[in-house]
C-alpha positions in Angstrom: 17.1 16.7 -11.2 17.3 16.0 -7.5 17.9 19.7 -6.7 14.9 20.7 -8.8 12.8 18.1 -6.9 14.0 19.5 -3.5 13.0 23.0 -4.5 9.4 22.0 -5.2 6.5 22.5 -2.8 6.0 19.6 -0.4 2.5 18.9 -1.8 4.0 18.8 -5.3 6.7 16.4 -4.1 4.1 14.1 -2.6 2.0 14.2 -5.7 4.9 13.2 -7.9 5.9 10.4 -5.5 2.4 8.9 -5.4 1.9 9.3 -9.2 4.9 7.0 -9.3 3.3 4.5 -7.0 0.0 4.8 -9.0 2.0 4.2 -12.2 3.5 1.0 -10.8 0.0 -0.2 -10.1 -0.9 0.6 -13.7 2.3 -1.2 -14.9 1.2 -4.3 -13.0 -2.3 -4.1 -14.5 -0.7 -3.8 -18.0 0.4 -7.4 -17.7 -3.1 -8.2 -18.9 -2.1 -7.1 -22.4 0.6 -9.8 -22.6 -1.3 -12.8 -21.4 -4.8 -14.0 -20.5 -3.5 -16.4 -17.8 -1.1 -15.8 -15.0 0.8 -18.6 -13.4 -0.8 -19.0 -9.9 2.6 -19.7 -8.2 4.0 -16.5 -9.7 1.0 -14.4 -8.6 1.1 -15.9 -5.1 4.8 -15.2 -4.8 4.2 -11.6 -5.9 1.5 -11.1 -3.3 3.9 -12.6 -0.6 6.6 -10.2 -1.7 4.2 -7.3 -1.4 3.4 -8.4 2.1 7.0 -8.5 3.1 7.6 -5.0 1.7 4.6 -3.6 3.6 5.7 -5.2 6.9 9.3 -3.8 6.6 8.0 -0.4 5.6 5.6 -0.3 8.6 8.5 -0.6 11.0 11.5 1.1 9.4 9.7 3.9 7.6 6.8 4.5 10.0 6.9 3.1 13.5 10.6 3.6 14.2 10.5 7.3 13.2 7.3 7.7 15.2 9.0 6.5 18.3 11.9 8.9 17.8 9.6 11.8 17.2 7.6 11.1 20.4 10.7 11.1 22.6 10.9 14.1 24.9 7.2 14.7 24.9 4.7 14.8 27.7 4.0 11.1 27.3 6.2 8.1 27.1 7.3 7.6 23.5 5.5 4.3 23.1 2.1 5.6 23.9 1.6 7.7 20.7 3.0 4.8 18.7 0.7 2.3 20.3 -2.4 4.4 20.1 -1.8 5.4 16.5 -0.9 1.8 15.5 -4.1 0.3 17.0 -6.3 3.1 15.6 -4.9 2.4 12.1 -5.9 -1.2 12.3 -9.3 -0.4 13.7 -9.9 2.2 10.9 -9.2 -0.4 8.2 -11.3 -3.0 10.1 -14.2 -0.5 10.1 -13.9 0.2 6.4 -13.6 -3.5 5.8 -17.0 -4.0 7.5 -18.7 -1.1 5.8 -17.6 -1.6 2.3 -18.1 -5.0 0.8 -15.2 -6.2 -1.3 -13.7 -9.3 -2.9 -10.3 -10.7 -1.8 -7.9 -11.3 -4.7 -8.4 -14.9 -5.9 -11.8 -15.3 -4.1 -14.6 -16.8 -6.1 -18.2 -15.6 -6.3 -21.4 -17.5 -6.6 -21.9 -18.0 -10.3 -25.7 -18.3 -9.8 -25.9 -14.5 -10.2 -25.4 -14.8 -13.9 -22.4 -14.0 -16.1 -22.8 -10.3 -16.7 -24.0 -9.3 -13.2 -21.3 -11.4 -11.7 -18.5 -9.9 -13.8 -19.7 -6.4 -13.0 -20.0 -7.1 -9.3 -16.6 -8.9 -9.2 -14.8 -6.0 -10.9 -16.3 -3.5 -8.4 -15.4 -5.6 -5.4 -11.9 -6.3 -6.6 -11.2 -2.6 -7.1 -12.6 -1.9 -3.7 -10.3 -4.5 -2.1 -7.1 -3.1 -3.7 -8.3 0.5 -3.1 -8.5 -0.3 0.6 -4.9 -1.5 0.5 -3.8 1.7 -1.1 -5.3 4.1 1.4 -2.7 3.5 4.1 0.1 3.3 1.5 -0.7 6.8 0.1 -1.2 8.1 3.7 2.2 6.7 4.7 4.0 8.5 1.8 2.2 11.8 2.6 3.1 11.6 6.3 6.7 10.7 5.5 7.1 13.8 3.4 5.1 15.9 5.9 7.7 14.9 8.6 10.4 16.4 6.4 8.6 19.7 6.2 8.0 19.6 9.9 11.8 19.5 10.4 12.1 16.4 12.5 15.7 15.0 12.7 14.5 11.5 12.2 12.8 12.3 8.9 14.8 12.5 5.7 14.2 12.7 2.0 16.1 9.5 1.5 13.8 7.6 3.9 10.7 9.0 2.2 12.0 8.1 -1.2 12.8 4.5 0.1 9.3 4.2 1.3 7.9 5.4 -2.0 10.1 3.0 -3.9 9.1 0.1 -1.7 5.4 0.9 -2.0 5.8 1.3 -5.8 7.4 -2.2 -6.0 4.7 -3.9 -4.1 2.0 -2.1 -6.1 3.0 -4.2 -9.1 1.4 -7.4 -7.9 -1.7 -5.5 -6.7 -2.3 -4.3 -10.3 -1.9 -7.8 -11.5 -4.2 -9.2 -8.8 -7.0 -7.1 -10.1 -6.6 -7.2 -13.9 -5.7 -10.8 -14.5 -8.7 -12.4 -12.7 -11.0 -10.0 -14.6 -9.4 -11.0 -17.9 -9.8 -14.7 -17.0 -13.5 -14.0 -16.4 -13.8 -12.8 -20.0 -13.6 -9.0 -19.6 -11.7 -7.2 -22.4 -8.1 -6.4 -22.0 -8.7 -2.7 -22.0 -11.4 -2.8 -19.3 -9.3 -5.2 -17.2 -6.4 -2.8 -17.3 -8.6 0.2 -16.5 -10.0 -1.5 -13.4 -6.6 -2.6 -12.3 -4.9 0.8 -12.5 -8.0 2.6 -11.2 -7.4 1.1 -7.8 -4.2 3.1 -7.4 -5.9 6.5 -7.9 -6.6 6.8 -4.2 -2.9 7.0 -3.3 -2.2 10.6 -4.4 -5.4 11.7 -2.7 -4.7 10.1 0.6 -1.1 11.2 0.5 -2.1 14.9 0.1 -4.5 14.5 3.0 -1.7 13.0 5.1 0.9 15.7 4.3 -1.6 18.5 4.9 -2.8 17.1 8.2 0.7 16.7 9.7 1.8 20.1 8.3 -0.8 22.0 10.2 -1.0 19.8 13.3 2.6 18.7 13.9 2.0 17.1 17.3 -0.1 14.5 15.4 2.9 13.3 13.4 3.9 10.4 15.7 0.3 9.3 15.8 -0.1 9.7 12.0 3.0 7.6 11.2 1.9 4.9 13.6 -1.7 5.0 12.2 -0.4 4.4 8.7 1.8 1.5 10.0 -1.2 -0.1 11.8 -3.4 0.2 8.7 -0.7 -1.4 6.6 -0.1 -4.3 9.0 -3.9 -4.9 9.1 -4.0 -5.1 5.3 -1.1 -7.6 5.3 -2.6 -9.8 8.0 -6.2 -9.7 6.7 -5.8 -9.6 2.9 -2.3 -10.1 1.5 -0.9 -13.1 3.4 -4.2 -15.1 3.2 -4.6 -14.2 -0.4 -1.1 -15.4 -1.2 -1.7 -18.8 0.4 -5.3 -19.6 -0.7 -4.1 -21.9 -3.6 -1.8 -23.9 -1.4 1.5 -22.2 -2.3 2.3 -21.5 1.4 6.0 -22.1 1.3 6.6 -20.2 -1.9 4.5 -17.2 -0.6 6.3 -17.2 2.7 9.8 -17.2 1.1 8.7 -14.4 -1.2 7.5 -12.5 1.8 10.9 -12.8 3.5 12.6 -11.6 0.3 10.2 -8.6 0.1 10.9 -7.8 3.7 14.7 -7.9 3.1 14.5 -5.7 0.0 12.5 -3.0 1.8 14.7 -3.2 4.8 17.9 -2.8 2.7 16.3 0.1 0.8 15.3 1.9 3.9 18.5 1.4 5.9 20.8 2.0 2.9 19.0 5.1 1.7 17.9 6.4 5.1 
């Protein structure tokens, strides 16, 4: 099975990898079929866990390889990493300002009326998680693109570890969309559809990432750092605050540390 996967075109490999991460988002959203209410402590711990995974992946799977790839270039290795990292954060900040969205767990003004509020809430929630998934899909695409570019610091095991880590943390993201919508009275089917729909952007952004670095290899250190910066921005601006809004700060912090440890072990052990 692995040999067959290795023989596939790199774009096909990336598509399969991100279909897996999208599927994990759908799996999280499917929780809506089992219950109308989700324990808030459990949800906050899942979000904290997701934040830890993203932080660890940003360094071990993205920034560290970017620094290695930039060595021996015309510029000091830290310059491409620093530029890409900051641009990634600025990119997400810009999208955050342009596209209105609702943070998971955030309430809206009920004066708008039940139906308009539900419709708007669903749209804003999907936008929020979709913003999260752009850098995640890009990160997977760039990781596989580095393999095709032939960099020594890039390996299939590392790309697979990154894919697994992102897939794991996509579970709570699917839950974070579908469960609030179900609590608002939306049908289980529609809540699930909105929840899994937010993961559709990952295969698209991954293919963009792998094609970009395939044709412009000198951009690879910048692209890896860009994805890392975007992911860290998402964690700092959305995931950590969202996990602590209901007062479960200690639980969310411990879950973040566990998520970080799991992703670190995956990346180091497999990479």
